BAPA-124067 format. One record per residue (C-alpha): residue in three letters; x, y, z. Coordinates in steps of 0.25 Angstrom, whole numbers, padded with zeros to 4 digits, always signed. Example, Ala and Ser with C-alpha at 12.3 -4.5 7.8 and 13.67 -1.06 7.14 Angstrom:
! residues 2
ALA+0049-0018+0031/SER+0055-0004+0029/
***
This chain:
! residues 401
UNK-0271-0065+0030/UNK-0282-0064+0041/UNK-0291-0052+0041/UNK-0286-0041+0050/UNK-0299-0039+0057/UNK-0300-0054+0060/UNK-0285-0053+0066/UNK-0289-0042+0075/UNK-0301-0048+0081/UNK-0293-0060+0085/UNK-0281-0052+0090/UNK-0271-0058+0080/UNK-0257-0052+0083/UNK-0253-0040+0076/UNK-0267-0038+0070/UNK-0270-0025+0077/UNK-0262-0014+0086/UNK-0272-0016+0097/UNK-0269-0031+0098/UNK-0254-0028+0098/UNK-0256-0018+0109/UNK-0264-0027+0118/UNK-0254-0038+0116/UNK-0242-0029+0120/UNK-0250-0024+0133/UNK-0252-0039+0136/UNK-0238-0042+0134/UNK-0233-0031+0143/UNK-0242-0035+0154/UNK-0237-0049+0153/UNK-0223-0044+0154/UNK-0226-0035+0166/UNK-0231-0048+0173/UNK-0219-0056+0170/UNK-0211-0052+0182/UNK-0212-0045+0196/UNK-0205-0033+0190/UNK-0205-0030+0175/UNK-0197-0018+0169/UNK-0201-0013+0155/UNK-0191-0004+0149/UNK-0190+0004+0136/UNK-0179+0012+0129/UNK-0178+0027+0131/UNK-0171+0029+0118/UNK-0169+0023+0105/UNK-0158+0029+0097/UNK-0161+0044+0098/UNK-0176+0042+0101/UNK-0183+0043+0114/UNK-0191+0031+0117/UNK-0204+0030+0125/UNK-0210+0018+0133/UNK-0220+0009+0127/UNK-0234+0013+0130/UNK-0236-0002+0135/UNK-0227+0002+0147/UNK-0237+0013+0151/UNK-0244+0003+0161/UNK-0231+0003+0169/UNK-0225+0014+0177/UNK-0211+0018+0172/UNK-0200+0015+0182/UNK-0186+0021+0184/UNK-0175+0017+0174/UNK-0166+0006+0179/UNK-0152+0009+0184/UNK-0142+0008+0173/UNK-0132-0004+0177/UNK-0118+0000+0179/UNK-0109-0004+0167/UNK-0097-0013+0167/UNK-0088-0002+0161/UNK-0084+0004+0175/UNK-0081-0009+0181/UNK-0073-0013+0168/UNK-0064+0000+0168/UNK-0063+0002+0183/UNK-0049+0002+0187/UNK-0044+0000+0173/UNK-0029+0003+0171/UNK-0025+0016+0163/UNK-0023+0014+0149/UNK-0009+0015+0144/UNK-0003+0018+0130/UNK+0007+0008+0125/UNK+0016+0009+0113/UNK+0012-0003+0105/UNK+0021+0000+0093/UNK+0032-0010+0098/UNK+0030-0025+0096/UNK+0040-0035+0103/UNK+0053-0036+0096/UNK+0055-0048+0087/UNK+0064-0059+0093/UNK+0077-0061+0086/UNK+0076-0072+0076/UNK+0061-0071+0074/UNK+0056-0075+0060/UNK+0045-0064+0057/UNK+0034-0067+0048/UNK+0030-0057+0036/UNK+0043-0057+0029/UNK+0046-0044+0021/UNK+0031-0040+0023/UNK+0035-0038+0038/UNK+0046-0028+0034/UNK+0036-0021+0025/UNK+0025-0020+0036/UNK+0035-0015+0046/UNK+0038-0004+0036/UNK+0024-0001+0033/UNK+0020-0001+0048/UNK+0027-0007+0060/UNK+0014-0011+0066/UNK+0009-0018+0054/UNK+0021-0027+0054/UNK+0020-0030+0068/UNK+0005-0033+0068/UNK+0005-0041+0055/UNK+0018-0049+0056/UNK+0020-0050+0071/UNK+0006-0050+0076/UNK+0000-0057+0064/UNK-0011-0047+0062/UNK-0018-0046+0049/UNK-0029-0037+0043/UNK-0043-0042+0041/UNK-0044-0050+0028/UNK-0050-0044+0017/UNK-0061-0051+0009/UNK-0060-0051-0006/UNK-0064-0058-0018/UNK-0055-0067-0025/UNK-0040-0068-0022/UNK-0033-0058-0013/UNK-0022-0049-0019/UNK-0012-0057-0010/UNK-0017-0070-0016/UNK-0016-0065-0030/UNK-0002-0060-0028/UNK+0002-0073-0022/UNK-0003-0080-0034/UNK+0005-0071-0043/UNK+0018-0074-0035/UNK+0016-0089-0036/UNK+0013-0088-0051/UNK+0026-0080-0053/UNK+0034-0089-0044/UNK+0029-0102-0052/UNK+0032-0095-0065/UNK+0046-0092-0062/UNK+0049-0106-0056/UNK+0045-0111-0070/UNK+0053-0101-0078/UNK+0065-0096-0070/UNK+0071-0085-0078/UNK+0068-0074-0088/UNK+0075-0082-0099/UNK+0065-0094-0097/UNK+0054-0084-0097/UNK+0057-0078-0110/UNK+0059-0092-0116/UNK+0044-0096-0113/UNK+0035-0094-0125/UNK+0021-0090-0123/UNK+0015-0103-0122/UNK+0026-0108-0112/UNK+0025-0095-0104/UNK+0009-0096-0103/UNK+0011-0111-0098/UNK+0022-0107-0087/UNK+0013-0095-0083/UNK+0001-0104-0082/UNK+0009-0115-0074/UNK+0014-0104-0064/UNK+0000-0098-0062/UNK-0006-0112-0060/UNK+0005-0115-0049/UNK+0002-0101-0042/UNK-0013-0104-0042/UNK-0010-0118-0035/UNK-0001-0112-0025/UNK-0003-0107-0011/UNK-0008-0093-0014/UNK-0022-0097-0015/UNK-0026-0111-0010/UNK-0037-0120-0015/UNK-0047-0117-0005/UNK-0045-0102-0008/UNK-0047-0104-0023/UNK-0060-0113-0019/UNK-0066-0101-0012/UNK-0064-0091-0024/UNK-0072-0090-0037/UNK-0069-0100-0047/UNK-0065-0090-0058/UNK-0054-0084-0049/UNK-0044-0095-0051/UNK-0044-0094-0067/UNK-0044-0079-0066/UNK-0032-0079-0056/UNK-0025-0089-0066/UNK-0027-0079-0077/UNK-0022-0067-0069/UNK-0009-0074-0065/UNK-0006-0078-0079/UNK-0008-0064-0084/UNK+0000-0058-0072/UNK+0012-0068-0075/UNK+0012-0066-0090/UNK+0011-0050-0088/UNK+0022-0050-0077/UNK+0032-0059-0086/UNK+0030-0049-0097/UNK+0031-0037-0089/UNK+0041-0040-0079/UNK+0050-0052-0083/UNK+0052-0053-0098/UNK+0059-0040-0099/UNK+0069-0042-0088/UNK+0084-0046-0089/UNK+0087-0060-0087/UNK+0083-0066-0074/UNK+0081-0079-0067/UNK+0072-0081-0055/UNK+0081-0086-0044/UNK+0071-0088-0032/UNK+0056-0088-0031/UNK+0049-0087-0017/UNK+0062-0088-0010/UNK+0063-0087+0005/UNK+0072-0078+0012/UNK+0074-0075+0027/UNK+0079-0061+0032/UNK+0085-0059+0046/UNK+0082-0044+0050/UNK+0083-0037+0064/UNK+0084-0051+0071/UNK+0071-0057+0064/UNK+0069-0065+0051/UNK+0060-0063+0039/UNK+0056-0074+0029/UNK+0051-0071+0016/UNK+0050-0076+0001/UNK+0055-0068-0011/UNK+0046-0069-0023/UNK+0057-0070-0033/UNK+0072-0068-0035/UNK+0078-0066-0049/UNK+0092-0068-0053/UNK+0095-0056-0062/UNK+0105-0056-0074/UNK+0116-0050-0067/UNK+0116-0060-0056/UNK+0109-0052-0045/UNK+0095-0055-0040/UNK+0082-0048-0040/UNK+0072-0050-0029/UNK+0057-0049-0034/UNK+0044-0049-0027/UNK+0031-0050-0034/UNK+0021-0039-0031/UNK+0006-0040-0035/UNK+0002-0027-0028/UNK+0008-0013-0027/UNK+0023-0011-0026/UNK+0030+0001-0019/UNK+0040+0009-0027/UNK+0054+0006-0024/UNK+0057+0019-0018/UNK+0048+0016-0006/UNK+0056+0004-0003/UNK+0067+0013+0003/UNK+0058+0022+0012/UNK+0061+0023+0027/UNK+0051+0013+0029/UNK+0052+0005+0016/UNK+0040+0002+0008/UNK+0039-0012+0002/UNK+0052-0017+0008/UNK+0050-0031+0004/UNK+0060-0031-0007/UNK+0070-0025+0002/UNK+0068-0036+0012/UNK+0070-0046+0001/UNK+0083-0039-0003/UNK+0089-0039+0011/UNK+0085-0054+0013/UNK+0091-0058-0001/UNK+0104-0051+0003/UNK+0105-0057+0016/UNK+0102-0071+0011/UNK+0111-0070-0002/UNK+0121-0060+0001/UNK+0129-0065-0012/UNK+0117-0062-0021/UNK+0115-0048-0027/UNK+0101-0043-0027/UNK+0099-0033-0039/UNK+0085-0030-0038/UNK+0072-0031-0030/UNK+0059-0029-0036/UNK+0044-0031-0035/UNK+0037-0038-0047/UNK+0024-0031-0048/UNK+0013-0040-0053/UNK+0002-0030-0053/UNK-0005-0032-0066/UNK-0006-0017-0069/UNK+0009-0014-0064/UNK+0018-0026-0068/UNK+0033-0023-0066/UNK+0045-0022-0057/UNK+0046-0013-0045/UNK+0060-0014-0038/UNK+0074-0009-0037/UNK+0087-0015-0043/UNK+0102-0013-0042/UNK+0101-0007-0056/UNK+0090-0005-0066/UNK+0095-0017-0075/UNK+0092-0028-0064/UNK+0077-0029-0065/UNK+0072-0018-0074/UNK+0065-0009-0072/UNK+0068-0008-0057/UNK+0073+0005-0050/UNK+0087+0006-0045/UNK+0090+0011-0031/UNK+0092+0025-0034/UNK+0080+0027-0043/UNK+0070+0019-0033/UNK+0075+0028-0022/UNK+0077+0041-0029/UNK+0092+0041-0026/UNK+0090+0037-0011/UNK+0097+0024-0013/UNK+0109+0024-0023/UNK+0111+0010-0026/UNK+0107-0005-0024/UNK+0115-0006-0011/UNK+0108+0006-0005/UNK+0095-0002-0008/UNK+0099-0014+0001/UNK+0104-0004+0012/UNK+0092+0004+0012/UNK+0083-0009+0013/UNK+0092-0014+0024/UNK+0090-0002+0032/UNK+0075+0000+0031/UNK+0071-0014+0031/UNK+0081-0017+0042/UNK+0074-0005+0050/UNK+0061-0012+0048/UNK+0066-0025+0053/UNK+0071-0019+0065/UNK+0058-0013+0068/UNK+0051-0026+0067/UNK+0062-0033+0076/UNK+0060-0022+0087/UNK+0045-0023+0086/UNK+0041-0009+0080/UNK+0026-0010+0078/UNK+0021+0004+0078/UNK+0009+0008+0070/UNK+0016+0017+0059/UNK+0012+0014+0045/UNK+0019+0020+0034/UNK+0006+0027+0030/UNK-0008+0025+0034/UNK-0013+0023+0020/UNK-0007+0012+0012/UNK+0000+0005+0024/UNK-0012+0004+0033/UNK-0021-0001+0021/UNK-0011-0012+0019/UNK-0010-0016+0034/UNK-0025-0018+0039/UNK-0021-0019+0053/UNK-0027-0005+0057/UNK-0036-0012+0068/UNK-0023-0017+0075/UNK-0014-0005+0074/UNK-0026+0005+0076/UNK-0019+0016+0067/UNK-0031+0024+0066/UNK-0030+0027+0081/UNK-0015+0032+0080/UNK-0011+0046+0076/UNK+0000+0050+0067/UNK+0010+0052+0079/UNK+0007+0038+0084/UNK+0011+0032+0070/UNK+0023+0041+0067/UNK+0026+0050+0056/UNK+0022+0040+0045/UNK+0009+0036+0050/UNK+0001+0048+0045/UNK+0005+0047+0030/UNK-0006+0045+0020/
***
């Protein structure tokens, strides 16, 4: 606020260009007297522009540029051993009797890409977590599983379902949904960190989902009884063991059982379950485990109960079309490649057995079924470095799109 002329008369800092030049010259002279030998330096280039020395350095004669000191790189790499290429597609074999983690998901990962199976279930590698708002798809799927499990523990069979009037059905669904929301899928600390409106919204979603599924998937079936819910099974395969839980096992009207797995996401068409490297082999693993644990029990159908709100229904395969309609038979699902139900079990025994043998011997080559959907689900590209491999290194299936 002081007049500019008054500031210049008294040499106030930054009041005039002359005052700043005199100050800079005085500072340079002071720095030059700070030691017996003083070196002033300046850059020769800034980005793509040539730089001149400041006019303040005109009072000192330029000297030769200092020598560039030797870097550390030559010393670091002197005498280094020659690089060698090694085949890292082979993991150690699995010791006999080992219980491997992952269950049926390990078999599916081995079929998708051997490296993914070894990295995720033997090395414990995991993709970077994705930040999202609200509950994750996995958490929402687990809540639906828990709600359906709680419902069928209360109801038990189709006859009891049909006997419920509208009020009793609403009350049973509410109880099942409440039990699911109090379960382990989402703990109290997780709920506390979510928006308050999310819990009642999730309660309403589960109520609508259960009601819609009961109408679309359960009422129109032939008589059945829910025999097991979240039942554990262990399968011995190629010298190692897998442990998993089956979502549900129903006893059908003819005395056989149906293995049911809930799916809240996309499902794969049954025909692809019998590819050379089978897609979605989970139901096949369950069938083989069931037959091994209960050889006297006939399995008549295996199916996914698809819980996607826009695509409720059954996706599966049965010994005949009357077991759990509307499921495919072996011949229709595979376009005649498999003639009957016995051929289904034999095909799974061969393909899943081959995958189990790969796991046992440590096959871990980077060979995704395709580099589109398979790699998008994996998330371990920084570990397998698939972008640095060519098609020959991945095998014939690695370059599919």
